[in-house]
C-alpha positions as CSV (number, residue, x, y, z in Angstrom):
1,X,107.1,84.1,106.6
2,X,107.7,80.8,108.5
3,X,106.1,77.8,106.9
4,X,105.8,74.1,107.5
5,X,105.9,71.0,105.4
6,X,103.8,68.5,107.2
7,X,103.9,64.8,106.2
8,X,101.2,62.3,106.9
9,X,103.5,60.2,109.2
10,X,103.6,63.2,111.6
11,X,107.0,64.6,110.5
12,X,107.1,68.4,110.3
13,X,109.8,70.4,108.4
14,X,110.0,74.1,109.2
15,X,111.3,76.6,106.7
16,X,110.4,79.9,105.0
17,X,107.5,80.4,102.6
18,X,108.1,82.1,99.3
19,X,105.6,82.9,96.6
20,X,101.9,82.6,97.6
21,X,101.0,82.3,101.3
22,X,98.4,79.6,101.2
23,X,97.7,76.0,102.4
24,X,98.4,73.3,99.8
25,X,98.0,69.5,99.9
26,X,99.5,66.9,97.6
27,X,101.6,63.7,97.3
28,X,105.1,64.4,98.3
29,X,107.7,63.3,95.8
30,X,111.3,64.2,94.8
31,X,113.0,65.1,91.5
32,X,116.8,64.4,91.0
33,X,117.3,66.9,88.1
34,X,120.2,69.3,88.6
35,X,118.9,71.8,86.1
36,X,115.7,72.6,84.3
37,X,113.5,73.6,87.2
38,X,111.4,75.9,85.0
39,X,110.4,73.1,82.6
40,X,109.7,70.9,85.6
41,X,107.5,73.5,87.2
42,X,105.4,73.8,84.1
43,X,104.9,70.1,83.5
44,X,101.2,69.3,83.9
45,X,102.1,65.8,85.1
46,X,102.9,67.2,88.5
47,X,99.3,68.2,89.2
48,X,98.3,66.9,92.7
49,X,101.9,66.7,93.9
50,X,104.2,68.6,96.2
51,X,107.7,68.4,94.6
52,X,111.0,68.5,96.5
53,X,114.2,69.1,94.5
54,X,117.2,67.1,95.5
55,X,119.6,69.6,94.0
56,X,120.2,72.1,96.9
57,X,120.3,75.4,95.0
58,X,117.3,76.4,92.9
59,X,116.5,79.6,91.1
60,X,120.1,80.7,90.3
61,X,119.4,81.3,86.5
62,X,116.0,82.8,86.9
63,X,113.0,82.1,84.6
64,X,111.8,83.3,81.2
65,X,108.8,83.0,78.9
66,X,110.4,80.7,76.4
67,X,111.0,77.6,78.5
68,X,107.4,77.1,79.7
69,X,106.0,73.6,79.0
70,X,102.3,74.6,79.6
71,X,100.3,77.7,80.2
72,X,100.8,77.7,84.0
73,X,102.3,75.9,86.9
74,X,100.2,72.9,88.0
75,X,102.0,71.4,90.9
76,X,100.6,72.0,94.4
77,X,103.8,73.1,96.1
78,X,107.6,73.3,95.6
79,X,110.2,72.5,98.3
80,X,113.9,73.4,98.0
81,X,116.9,73.5,100.3
82,X,117.9,77.0,99.2
83,X,116.2,79.5,96.9
84,X,118.9,81.6,95.2
85,X,118.7,85.3,96.3
86,X,120.1,86.4,92.9
87,X,119.8,85.1,89.4
88,X,122.1,85.4,86.4
89,X,121.5,84.3,82.8
90,X,121.3,86.2,79.6
91,X,117.9,84.8,78.9
92,X,116.4,85.4,82.4
93,X,113.5,87.8,82.7
94,X,112.4,87.4,86.3
95,X,113.2,85.6,89.5
96,X,111.7,82.3,90.7
97,X,110.0,84.1,93.6
98,X,108.4,86.7,91.2
99,X,107.0,83.8,89.1
100,X,105.6,82.1,92.1
101,X,103.9,85.3,93.3
102,X,102.4,85.9,89.9
103,X,101.0,82.4,89.6
104,X,100.1,82.0,93.2
105,X,102.3,79.0,93.7
106,X,103.5,78.1,97.2
107,X,107.2,77.5,97.8
108,X,109.1,76.4,100.9
109,X,112.8,76.8,101.4
110,X,115.3,76.1,104.1
111,X,114.3,72.5,104.9
112,X,116.4,69.3,104.8
113,X,115.5,68.0,101.3
114,X,118.0,65.2,101.8
115,X,116.1,63.9,104.7
116,X,112.8,64.2,102.8
117,X,114.3,62.2,99.9
118,X,115.5,59.5,102.3
119,X,112.1,59.2,103.9
120,X,110.3,58.9,100.5
121,X,112.8,56.3,99.3
122,X,112.2,54.2,102.5
123,X,108.4,54.6,102.9
124,X,107.3,55.6,99.5
125,X,105.4,58.7,98.3
126,X,103.4,60.2,101.2
127,X,100.6,62.7,101.5
128,X,101.8,66.1,102.7
129,X,100.8,69.7,103.1
130,X,102.4,73.1,103.2
131,X,101.2,75.5,105.8
132,X,102.2,79.2,106.2
133,X,102.5,80.8,109.6
134,X,102.0,79.1,113.0
135,X,99.3,76.5,113.4
136,X,98.6,73.7,115.8
137,X,100.8,70.7,114.9
138,X,98.2,68.0,115.6
139,X,95.6,69.9,113.5
140,X,98.1,70.2,110.5
141,X,98.9,66.5,110.7
142,X,95.2,65.6,110.8
143,X,94.4,67.8,107.8
144,X,97.1,66.1,105.8
145,X,96.0,62.7,106.7
146,X,92.4,63.5,105.6
147,X,93.5,65.1,102.3
148,X,92.8,63.1,99.1
149,X,95.2,60.5,97.7
150,X,96.2,60.5,94.0
151,X,95.1,56.9,93.7
152,X,91.8,56.4,92.1
153,X,91.3,60.0,91.1
154,X,90.9,61.4,87.5
155,X,92.8,64.7,87.6
156,X,93.6,64.9,83.8
157,X,90.5,67.0,83.3
158,X,92.0,69.6,85.6
159,X,95.0,70.3,83.4
160,X,93.6,70.2,79.9
161,X,91.9,72.8,77.7
162,X,88.2,72.1,77.1
163,X,88.4,72.8,73.3
164,X,90.5,71.6,70.5
165,X,93.2,73.9,69.0
166,X,95.7,74.0,66.2
167,X,99.4,74.2,67.2
168,X,100.7,74.3,63.6
169,X,98.3,74.6,60.6
170,X,100.7,73.4,57.9
171,X,102.7,70.2,57.3
172,X,103.0,67.2,55.1
173,X,100.8,65.0,57.4
174,X,98.3,65.8,60.1
175,X,98.8,64.5,63.7
176,X,96.1,64.7,66.3
177,X,97.5,65.0,69.8
178,X,95.2,63.6,72.5
179,X,95.9,66.0,75.3
180,X,96.1,64.4,78.8
181,X,98.4,67.2,80.1
182,X,100.7,67.6,77.1
183,X,104.1,69.4,77.3
184,X,104.7,72.0,74.7
185,X,108.0,70.4,73.6
186,X,106.1,67.4,72.3
187,X,104.2,69.8,70.0
188,X,107.3,71.7,69.1
189,X,109.1,68.5,68.0
190,X,106.1,67.3,65.9
191,X,106.0,70.7,64.2
192,X,109.7,70.6,63.5
193,X,109.1,67.4,61.5
194,X,106.8,69.4,59.2
195,X,103.6,67.9,60.6
196,X,100.3,69.7,61.0
197,X,99.5,69.5,64.7
198,X,96.0,69.6,66.1
199,X,95.4,69.2,69.8
200,X,92.2,67.6,71.2
201,X,91.3,67.3,74.9
202,X,91.4,63.8,76.3
203,X,87.7,64.1,76.9
204,X,86.9,64.4,73.2
205,X,84.8,61.6,71.6
206,X,86.7,59.5,69.2
207,X,84.2,60.4,66.5
208,X,85.2,64.0,66.7
209,X,88.9,63.1,66.4
210,X,88.1,61.0,63.3
211,X,86.5,63.9,61.6
212,X,89.9,65.5,61.5
213,X,91.0,62.7,59.3
214,X,94.4,62.4,61.1
215,X,97.4,60.6,59.6
216,X,98.6,59.8,63.1
217,X,97.6,60.0,66.8
218,X,99.9,60.9,69.7
219,X,98.7,60.3,73.2
220,X,100.4,62.7,75.6
221,X,101.8,62.6,79.1
222,X,99.6,63.7,82.0
223,X,99.1,63.5,85.8
224,X,97.8,61.0,88.2
225,X,96.5,57.5,88.3
226,X,95.8,56.0,84.8
227,X,93.3,53.4,86.1
228,X,90.3,55.7,86.5
229,X,90.6,57.0,82.9
230,X,88.1,54.6,81.5
231,X,86.6,57.2,79.0
232,X,90.1,58.0,77.6
233,X,90.9,54.2,77.3
234,X,87.6,53.7,75.4
235,X,88.4,56.6,73.1
236,X,91.9,55.2,72.3
237,X,90.4,51.7,71.8
238,X,88.3,53.1,69.0
239,X,91.3,54.8,67.4
240,X,93.9,52.0,67.4
241,X,94.1,50.0,64.2
242,X,92.9,53.0,62.2
243,X,96.1,55.1,62.4
244,X,99.7,55.0,63.6
245,X,99.8,55.7,67.3
246,X,102.5,57.0,69.6
247,X,102.0,57.1,73.4
248,X,104.1,59.0,75.9
249,X,104.1,58.4,79.7
250,X,100.4,58.5,80.6
251,X,99.7,57.8,77.0
252,X,101.8,54.7,77.3
253,X,99.8,53.6,80.4
254,X,96.5,54.2,78.5
255,X,97.7,52.1,75.6
256,X,98.7,49.4,78.1
257,X,95.1,49.3,79.4
258,X,93.7,49.3,75.8
259,X,95.7,46.1,75.2
260,X,94.4,44.4,78.4
261,X,97.2,45.4,80.7
262,X,97.0,46.5,84.3
263,X,98.7,49.5,86.0
264,X,100.1,49.8,89.5
265,X,101.6,52.5,91.7
266,X,105.3,52.6,92.1
267,X,106.8,53.1,95.6
268,X,108.1,56.6,95.0
269,X,107.9,56.9,91.2
270,X,110.5,58.0,88.7
271,X,111.2,61.8,88.6
272,X,114.4,63.1,87.1
273,X,116.6,63.5,84.1
274,X,119.1,60.7,84.7
275,X,117.2,57.4,84.4
276,X,118.9,54.6,82.4
277,X,116.7,52.8,79.9
278,X,117.7,49.9,77.6
279,X,116.3,49.6,74.1
280,X,115.8,45.8,73.9
281,X,115.5,46.0,70.1
282,X,119.0,47.4,69.6
283,X,120.8,46.8,72.9
284,X,121.5,50.5,73.3
285,X,121.2,52.3,76.6
286,X,119.8,55.8,76.9
287,X,119.7,58.3,79.7
288,X,116.1,59.5,79.9
289,X,113.8,62.1,81.5
290,X,111.0,60.5,83.6
291,X,108.1,61.8,85.6
292,X,105.5,59.2,86.6
293,X,104.3,57.5,89.7
294,X,102.4,54.6,88.1
295,X,103.5,51.9,85.7
296,X,102.1,49.2,83.4
297,X,102.6,45.7,84.7
298,X,104.2,43.9,81.7
299,X,103.1,40.5,83.1
300,X,99.5,41.4,82.3
301,X,100.2,42.1,78.6
302,X,99.6,39.5,75.9
303,X,103.1,38.5,74.6
304,X,101.5,37.3,71.3
305,X,100.2,40.8,70.7
306,X,102.7,43.2,72.4
307,X,106.5,43.3,72.2
308,X,108.4,44.8,75.1
309,X,110.9,47.2,73.6
310,X,112.4,49.2,76.6
311,X,113.2,48.4,80.2
312,X,114.3,50.5,83.2
313,X,117.8,49.5,84.3
314,X,117.3,50.7,87.8
315,X,114.3,48.6,88.8
316,X,113.4,46.5,85.7
317,X,110.1,48.2,85.1
318,X,108.4,48.5,81.7
319,X,109.6,51.5,79.7
320,X,108.4,50.8,76.2
321,X,106.3,48.5,74.1
322,X,105.1,48.0,70.5
323,X,102.1,46.3,68.9
324,X,103.2,43.3,66.7
325,X,100.6,43.9,64.1
326,X,99.6,47.6,64.1
327,X,101.9,50.6,63.8
328,X,101.6,51.5,67.4
329,X,104.4,52.0,70.0
330,X,104.8,53.8,73.3
331,X,107.3,54.7,76.0
332,X,107.1,55.4,79.7
333,X,109.8,58.0,79.7
334,X,109.7,61.5,78.2
335,X,111.5,61.6,74.8
336,X,110.7,65.2,74.3
337,X,113.2,66.1,77.1
338,X,112.7,69.7,78.3
339,X,114.5,69.4,80.5
340,X,117.0,66.6,80.2
341,X,119.1,64.7,77.7
342,X,117.9,64.6,74.1
343,X,119.0,61.0,73.6
344,X,115.5,59.7,72.7
345,X,114.2,62.4,70.4
346,X,114.7,59.9,67.6
347,X,111.4,58.4,68.6
348,X,109.5,61.3,67.0
349,X,111.3,60.5,63.7
350,X,110.2,56.9,64.2
351,X,106.6,58.1,64.6
352,X,106.9,60.2,61.4
353,X,108.2,57.1,59.5
354,X,105.3,55.0,60.6
355,X,102.9,57.7,59.3
356,X,104.8,57.9,56.0
357,X,104.8,54.2,55.6
358,X,101.0,54.0,56.3
359,X,100.4,56.6,53.7
360,X,102.4,54.8,51.1
361,X,100.9,51.4,51.7
């Protein structure tokens, strides 16, 4: 079936629909990863967004049940230059199109993703919609323009479970993960370190989390604008100073607000597995996985309280910080990889060491 990607500036890209045949709206962004499309699809941080892949051929190695990073696909739409008609991999269990039909995800292929990327880089992330079949062009553009923006919306509650659950019920220490849209590989890496892992929704009161008597707190990644998450910020404010804390992506932005910082929207965000980040404490440079459209403004942080630990070498934005008094640190990138380079998995060991030192002191 013919389909259209309609952008709020009036641009219309025509291609072929695959997966579900439905209308979807979202913020149009691009991802520069060459592999790992399944992990990208299952990242809850893409809720509210239509994702265009810059790599031209997607679906060539199929999908499986082992590489999912959440229970379901959360993004609003998926745009590719070419969807592979065949797939070949010893781990593959089904095609990308079969997955999309099962999960009622809308895909669009056969469009100029290079032009889409150039437009986003020049004008920033734009509202867009995917429309199956033939519809009036003016009507489609008007509907897109009236669709909601990501800015100012709390969409974390739309990707998290309502109840707490245990990921691993044994381990030397207990970590509570505050779920803002957590990726499973965060939980896997914590479990691999012999940690008991309990996951609480971001909406949980801090008193309930304290009843778990955690040895450490991890604040996960998640979708959307961090500024409206006042309740989560309040929850974390009551937990800092009591336990070692590790924040990832949205968790980093929440900690930034806890310590008085402000957040702002990036022009087109960072989405991909090839972003260079410098660790200012060691001078080492890492290639990182990133997926965020907002950032903490480091100029709004108190330098007497917060140390800047990592910076983005592409645009100089804040990528990591640590508290100078308490055992708290956070990073804007995704150290759990999945997909992407594993350069920064060492940060989970750092978190473990902070917990261990806190127990011994």
